[in-house]
C-alpha positions in Angstrom: 47.2 -18.6 -24.0 49.4 -15.7 -24.2 51.9 -17.6 -26.5 49.2 -18.5 -28.8 47.7 -15.0 -28.7 51.5 -13.9 -30.2 51.9 -16.6 -32.6 48.3 -15.1 -34.2 49.2 -11.8 -34.4 52.6 -12.4 -35.5 50.9 -14.3 -38.8 48.7 -11.4 -39.1 50.6 -9.2 -39.4 53.0 -11.1 -41.9 50.2 -11.5 -44.2 49.2 -7.6 -44.0 52.9 -7.5 -45.1 51.9 -9.6 -48.6 49.1 -7.3 -48.8 50.6 -4.2 -48.8 50.8 -2.3 -51.8 52.8 0.5 -51.0 56.7 0.2 -50.1 57.8 -0.8 -46.2 61.3 0.8 -45.9 63.5 0.4 -42.7 62.4 4.1 -41.7 58.3 4.2 -42.7 57.1 3.0 -39.8 53.8 1.9 -40.8 52.0 0.0 -44.1 49.3 2.2 -45.6 46.0 1.6 -47.6 45.3 -1.7 -46.2 41.9 -2.6 -46.6 40.5 -3.7 -43.0 36.9 -2.9 -41.5 36.7 -3.9 -37.8 32.4 -4.0 -36.7 30.9 -1.1 -35.3 28.0 0.3 -35.6 29.6 3.0 -36.7 31.4 2.6 -40.1 35.5 3.6 -39.2 38.0 2.5 -41.9 41.4 1.1 -40.7 43.7 3.8 -42.3 46.7 2.5 -41.4 48.7 -0.9 -39.5 51.4 0.6 -37.7 55.1 -1.1 -36.8 55.0 0.3 -33.1 51.1 -0.1 -31.1 49.3 2.5 -29.7 46.6 3.3 -27.2 43.2 4.1 -28.3 40.2 4.6 -26.9 37.0 2.5 -27.7 33.6 3.7 -27.1 30.6 1.0 -26.5 27.2 0.5 -26.5 26.0 -2.3 -24.4 29.4 -4.4 -24.7 28.6 -3.1 -29.0 31.3 -0.6 -30.3 30.0 2.1 -31.7 33.7 3.6 -32.6 37.4 4.4 -31.9 37.7 7.9 -30.2 40.0 10.4 -31.7 40.0 12.8 -28.7 38.7 13.0 -25.3 38.5 16.7 -25.9 36.1 16.4 -28.5 34.1 14.2 -26.1 34.3 16.3 -23.0 33.5 19.8 -25.2 30.6 17.9 -26.9 29.3 16.8 -23.7 29.5 20.3 -22.4 27.7 21.7 -25.7 24.5 19.1 -25.0 24.3 19.9 -21.9 23.5 23.5 -22.6 21.5 23.1 -25.7 19.6 20.2 -23.9 19.3 19.7 -20.1 21.1 22.8 -18.3 17.2 24.4 -18.3 15.9 21.2 -16.2 19.3 20.0 -14.3 21.0 23.5 -13.7 24.6 23.7 -12.3 25.5 20.3 -12.8 27.3 17.8 -15.4 26.6 15.5 -17.7 28.1 12.6 -18.5 27.7 9.3 -20.7 24.9 6.7 -20.2 25.4 3.5 -18.0 25.5 1.3 -20.4 28.0 3.4 -22.1 31.9 2.7 -21.6 34.9 3.3 -22.4 38.1 1.1 -22.6 42.2 2.4 -23.2 43.2 -1.0 -25.7 46.5 -1.4 -27.6 46.5 -1.4 -31.2 48.7 -1.5 -34.1 45.5 0.3 -36.1 44.8 3.9 -37.1 41.7 4.6 -38.0 39.4 7.7 -39.5 38.3 10.2 -37.5 34.5 9.3 -36.8 33.8 11.7 -33.7 31.2 13.1 -34.7 29.6 9.9 -36.1 30.1 8.9 -32.8 28.4 11.6 -31.1 25.3 11.8 -33.7 24.7 8.6 -32.4 25.1 9.2 -28.9 22.6 12.3 -29.6 20.1 10.0 -31.4 19.6 7.2 -28.5 20.4 10.4 -25.7 23.1 8.3 -24.2 23.5 10.1 -21.5 23.5 10.8 -17.9 23.1 13.8 -16.0 25.0 14.2 -11.7 22.0 14.1 -9.5 21.5 13.0 -6.4 21.2 9.1 -5.6 18.7 8.3 -2.7 19.3 4.5 -1.1 17.2 3.6 1.5 18.0 0.4 4.1 15.5 -1.9 2.3 17.3 -2.3 -0.7 15.0 0.5 -3.2 16.8 3.4 -5.0 15.3 6.0 -6.7 17.6 9.3 -8.4 16.8 13.1 -7.4 17.8 16.3 -9.1 17.1 18.1 -5.2 17.9 17.1 -2.2 15.4 19.6 -0.8 12.4 18.4 -3.2 12.3 15.0 -2.3 12.0 16.1 1.2 9.4 18.4 0.5 7.3 15.3 -1.5 8.3 12.7 2.0 6.4 15.6 3.5 3.8 15.2 2.1 3.3 11.8 1.5 3.5 11.5 5.5 0.9 13.6 5.4 -1.2 10.8 4.3 -1.0 9.8 8.2 -0.8 12.1 10.2 -2.7 15.6 10.2 -0.9 18.2 9.6 -0.9 20.5 13.1 0.0 17.0 14.7 3.0 16.5 12.1 4.5 20.1 13.3 4.7 19.4 16.6 6.2 16.0 16.0 8.7 17.4 14.4 9.8 19.9 16.7 9.1 17.0 19.8 6.4 18.0 21.5 2.8 16.4 21.3 -0.4 17.4 20.7 -2.4 18.7 23.8 -4.1 15.6 26.4 -7.1 14.2 25.1 -10.0 15.4 27.6 -13.0 14.6 25.8 -13.3 11.0 23.7 -11.0 11.6 20.7 -7.7 10.4 19.2 -4.5 12.4 19.2 -1.0 11.2 16.8 1.6 11.1 19.6 4.6 9.7 17.3 5.2 9.4 13.6 8.7 7.1 12.2 9.9 5.6 9.0 11.5 2.5 9.9 13.8 3.0 6.7 16.4 4.9 6.8 17.9 7.5 3.7 21.3 7.9 2.4 22.0 10.3 -0.1 24.8 10.5 -2.5 26.1 12.1 -5.7 25.6 10.0 -8.7 25.2 9.9 -12.5 22.0 8.5 -13.6 20.4 8.3 -16.9 17.6 10.9 -17.7 14.7 8.3 -17.7 15.6 7.0 -14.4 15.4 10.6 -12.5 12.2 11.7 -11.0 12.3 14.8 -11.9 8.8 16.8 -10.3 7.4 16.1 -6.8 4.3 14.6 -8.0 6.9 11.6 -9.7 8.5 11.7 -5.9 5.9 11.1 -4.4 4.1 8.6 -7.0 7.1 6.7 -6.1 6.5 7.0 -2.3 2.9 6.0 -2.2 3.8 2.7 -5.1 7.2 1.9 -5.4 7.6 0.5 -9.0 4.1 -0.4 -9.4 3.0 1.5 -12.5 -0.1 0.0 -12.9 -3.1 0.8 -10.7 -6.5 -0.1 -10.4 -9.7 2.8 -10.5 -13.3 2.4 -9.9 -15.9 4.4 -11.9 -18.5 5.3 -9.8 -21.9 4.3 -10.1 -25.0 5.7 -9.1 -26.1 5.1 -5.3 -22.7 4.8 -5.1 -21.4 5.7 -1.7 -17.8 6.7 -0.2 -18.4 4.0 2.3 -19.7 0.9 -0.1 -16.6 1.6 -2.6 -14.5 1.2 0.6 -15.9 -2.0 1.3 -15.8 -3.1 -1.9 -11.8 -3.1 -2.4 -11.1 -4.1 1.0 -10.2 -0.5 1.8 -11.7 2.1 5.2 -13.7 5.1 3.8 -10.6 7.2 5.4 -7.4 5.3 3.3 -9.9 5.3 0.2 -10.4 10.0 0.6 -6.7 9.8 1.1 -5.6 8.3 -1.8 -8.4 10.6 -3.6 -7.6 13.9 -1.8 -7.8 15.6 -5.0 -11.6 14.5 -5.6 -12.2 14.0 -2.3 -12.5 16.0 0.6 -14.8 14.0 2.8 -16.2 10.8 4.1 -19.3 11.6 3.5 -19.2 13.3 0.2 -21.9 12.8 -2.3 -20.1 11.3 -5.4 -21.1 11.8 -9.0 -21.6 9.0 -11.4 -18.8 8.2 -13.6 -15.9 10.0 -11.4 -12.9 7.6 -12.0 -11.0 6.9 -8.1 -8.1 5.2 -7.7 -8.5 2.3 -5.2 -5.1 1.0 -5.3 -4.1 1.3 -1.4 -0.4 2.3 -0.8 2.0 -0.2 -1.6 5.4 2.1 -0.7 8.7 1.2 -0.2 8.8 3.4 3.0 7.0 1.5 6.8 5.6 5.1 8.0 4.8 4.2 11.9 2.0 6.7 13.2 2.1 5.8 16.6 -2.1 7.0 18.2 -3.8 7.5 21.5 -7.2 7.2 21.6 -10.1 7.8 24.6 -13.1 6.3 23.7 -16.5 5.6 26.0 -16.9 1.9 25.3 -20.4 -0.1 26.7 -19.5 -2.3 29.8 -22.2 -5.5 29.8 -23.7 -6.7 32.7 -23.1 -10.4 34.0 -25.1 -13.3 32.0 -28.8 -12.9 33.6 -29.2 -14.5 36.8 -32.0 -16.5 36.8 -34.0 -17.5 40.1 -36.8 -20.1 40.3 -39.8 -19.1 42.3 -42.3 -21.4 43.0 -45.2 -18.5 42.7 -44.5 -18.9 39.6 -46.2 -21.0 37.0 -43.4 -23.4 34.7 -43.4 -21.7 31.4 -43.6 -17.9 33.0 -41.2 -15.7 33.7 -41.2 -12.5 35.7 -38.4 -9.8 35.1 -37.5 -8.5 38.5 -34.1 -6.6 37.7 -33.9 -5.5 34.2 -30.8 -5.3 32.6 -28.5 -1.3 32.0 -25.5 -1.6 30.5 -22.6 0.6 32.3 -20.0 2.8 30.7 -16.0 3.3 30.8 -13.1 5.5 29.8 -10.3 4.0 28.0 -7.4 4.7 26.8 -5.4 3.0 24.0 -2.4 3.1 22.4 -2.9 1.8 18.7 0.3 1.5 16.6 -0.7 2.1 12.7 1.8 0.9 9.8 0.9 3.0 6.1 -2.5 3.5 7.9 -3.4 0.2 8.7 -4.0 -0.7 12.5 -1.7 -3.1 13.4 -1.3 -3.2 17.3 -4.1 -2.2 19.8 -2.7 -2.1 23.4 -5.3 -0.4 26.3 -3.0 1.9 28.4 -6.0 2.8 31.0 -9.7 1.6 31.5 -12.1 3.0 34.3 -15.7 2.2 35.0 -17.6 5.5 34.7 -20.9 3.6 35.5 -21.8 0.4 36.8 -23.8 -2.2 34.5 -26.6 -3.7 36.2 -26.8 -7.1 35.9 -30.9 -8.6 34.7 -32.3 -11.2 37.2 -35.4 -13.5 36.0 -37.7 -15.0 37.8 -38.4 -18.6 36.3 -41.0 -21.2 37.4 -38.4 -23.9 36.0 -35.3 -24.4 35.4 -35.4 -24.1 31.5 -33.6 -20.9 29.9 -36.6 -18.3 29.4 -37.1 -17.6 25.5 -38.2 -14.5 25.5 -36.1 -11.7 24.8 -35.6 -8.3 26.6 -35.5 -6.3 24.0 -32.3 -5.0 25.0 -29.7 -6.1 22.3 -25.8 -6.8 23.1 -23.0 -6.5 20.4 -22.5 -9.5 19.0 -18.9 -8.9 18.5 -16.3 -8.3 21.2 -12.9 -5.6 21.1 -11.5 -4.3 19.0 -13.8 -3.6 16.1 -15.0 -1.9 13.5 -18.0 -1.5 11.8 -17.1 -2.0 7.5 -20.5 -1.2 6.1 -23.3 0.5 7.8 -27.1 0.3 7.3 -28.6 1.0 4.3 -24.9 2.0 3.4 -25.3 0.1 -0.8 -27.9 -0.8 -3.2 -27.3 -3.9 -4.8 -30.1 -6.6 -6.5 -33.1 -3.6 -6.4 -32.5 -3.5 -2.2 -30.7 -1.6 0.2 -27.8 -3.3 2.5 -30.1 -4.0 5.3 -27.7 -4.7 8.3 -24.7 -3.7 9.9 -21.1 -5.3 8.7 -18.7 -5.4 11.0 -15.6 -6.9 12.1 -13.0 -7.6 14.6 -9.4 -5.3 13.8 -6.7 -7.5 16.1 -8.1 -10.6 14.9 -8.9 -11.9 11.3 -11.6 -14.1 13.0 -13.3 -14.5 16.2 -16.4 -15.1 18.1 -20.0 -13.8 17.7 -22.2 -13.6 20.6 -25.7 -14.1 20.4 -27.1 -10.5 20.5 -30.1 -11.3 23.4 -32.0 -14.5 24.6 -34.2 -16.4 22.7 -35.0 -19.4 20.5 -33.1 -20.7 17.3 -35.6 -20.9 14.1 -33.1 -21.3 11.8 -29.3 -22.5 11.1 -27.9 -23.1 7.9 -26.4 -22.4 4.7 -27.0 -20.2 1.7 -25.4 -18.9 -1.7 -25.9 -15.3 -0.2 -25.8 -15.6 3.5 -23.2 -18.3 3.6 -23.7 -20.2 7.0 -26.2 -18.2 9.3 -28.4 -18.5 11.9 -31.7 -16.5 12.8 -32.7 -16.5 16.7 -36.3 -15.3 17.5 -36.5 -13.7 20.3 -40.7 -13.8 20.7 -40.9 -9.8 21.5 -41.2 -8.9 17.4 -37.9 -9.3 16.9 -36.1 -11.2 15.6 -31.9 -11.1 14.7 -29.6 -12.6 12.0 -26.2 -13.9 11.7 -24.3 -14.5 8.8 -21.1 -15.8 6.6 -20.1 -17.2 9.5 -16.5 -19.5 9.3 -18.0 -22.5 9.8 -22.3 -24.3 10.5 -23.1 -22.9 13.9 -23.1 -25.2 16.6 -26.8 -24.2 17.9 -30.3 -26.4 15.8 -33.3 -24.4 15.0 -35.5 -25.5 18.5 -32.3 -24.5 20.9 -32.4 -21.6 23.3 -29.5 -19.4 23.6 -28.9 -16.8 26.2 -28.0 -13.2 25.6 -24.0 -13.1 25.0 -23.4 -17.3 24.5 -21.2 -17.9 21.3 -23.0 -19.3 18.6 -20.8 -19.1 16.0 -17.1 -17.5 14.4 -16.7 -14.4 12.0 -15.8 -16.0 8.8 -16.2 -15.3 4.7 -18.9 -17.8 3.2 -21.5 -17.2 0.7 -21.5 -13.9 -1.2 -19.2 -11.8 0.8 -16.2 -9.9 -0.3 -13.6 -10.0 3.1 -14.3 -11.6 6.5 -16.7 -9.7 8.4 -20.2 -10.7 10.2 -23.4 -9.1 8.4 -25.6 -8.5 11.4 -29.4 -7.8 11.0 -32.5 -6.6 13.2 -36.1 -7.6 11.8 -38.9 -6.0 14.2 -42.0 -7.1 13.1 -41.1 -8.4 10.1 -39.1 -5.2 8.9 -35.4 -5.0 8.8 -34.3 -1.5 10.7 -31.3 -0.3 11.7 -29.0 -2.3 14.2 -27.9 0.9 15.5 -31.2 2.2 16.9 -30.5 -0.9 19.2 -26.7 -0.7 20.1 -26.1 2.9 20.2 -23.1 2.5 17.6 
């Protein structure tokens, strides 16, 4: 290959010698007035072809030649001048370099080129092809950003972390201290970590790549490389809880990412307000460990039915009424970027023993008359995602409670009291559903089941009996149970009976 290139070069040189219009003496050393042009972004005539080769500096932009540089000293002076004029204010105490798409090669050439340094510099200036010496922060998961100030980055990172932990707890945890022990029901934060590590180094970066302000860094930490956020415009009757429910978030999360507009979950919204409903899509995994102290209901064993020959068949008498007990439970819960991913019971003490209901019956058939005391239709751990009347839609208020399990996607649904099933089927609004008549003026309603319930109309079910699985059928925006309570033909707030 080298031999072929040598022969080709010899042929070219011979041709150039034939074209020379001025004499070429043994001591002249060059051929002048040659009409040769090399393809470049800046027009740069060849002034002469030398007999002996020499080194030249060629400047390229994205592999396309801009021109041949006459003086590296001139380039250094030019960069210093541009730095003073354009960048010194925003990037003090640093230096200016060429952009990443610009590279300079040292090549051997027989050509002497016209000096077009000014034109090359103008091209660089017009295209803003410069880079600044800043700090490169590379995360262990591959994410990469450039910042002009590491202190600004640490401040932005700290502000981002405060989306997931309170300021008071954060200050204590930084000092490796813990908030006071829980003496009443509530939550305390006992740990915060970021799974990804970060490596900081000095590097040259193009102006467009640098995060120049704290808000730009916070945006990146919140949403990574995603530059398109979803928004929601508040309408009349909207509540924070309803908007969060519609967008698959919690009310707390919605308040957190709109902290400039929202101060609490109970805030009254002004129609027309535009809210950010894009939950964090961060390149970082912020793990917050919390200890939660809660009072929970302890349900008694299933109702005991005792046959009594003195009572007529079909009738029943309650000998001992059911009374739920209570217990104090402590959980250790782990959240990743605000989402609960693990909940472990660390201690549990029963503070009030439940009392089992005993019913005297005249037959072996389970009575279909309800006790009037309801149990929760799902177990622990659980969360209410939409309260009674939390939104107004299709000319009516939300008529029940929406709830789901926090540890599993689906789970079992229990009959809230004993009674007789009078409807079990499917419709486009409720999906798969069950209605139980407790024959005491009360009807309970269970909607959006995952599958058709095993129970059918006419069957008698007992309190706490499994009647289905939580699902997402019908007009539903996510896996949950819609639980309604109707008393004497009117829907009432289920919390009146569940004490939520």
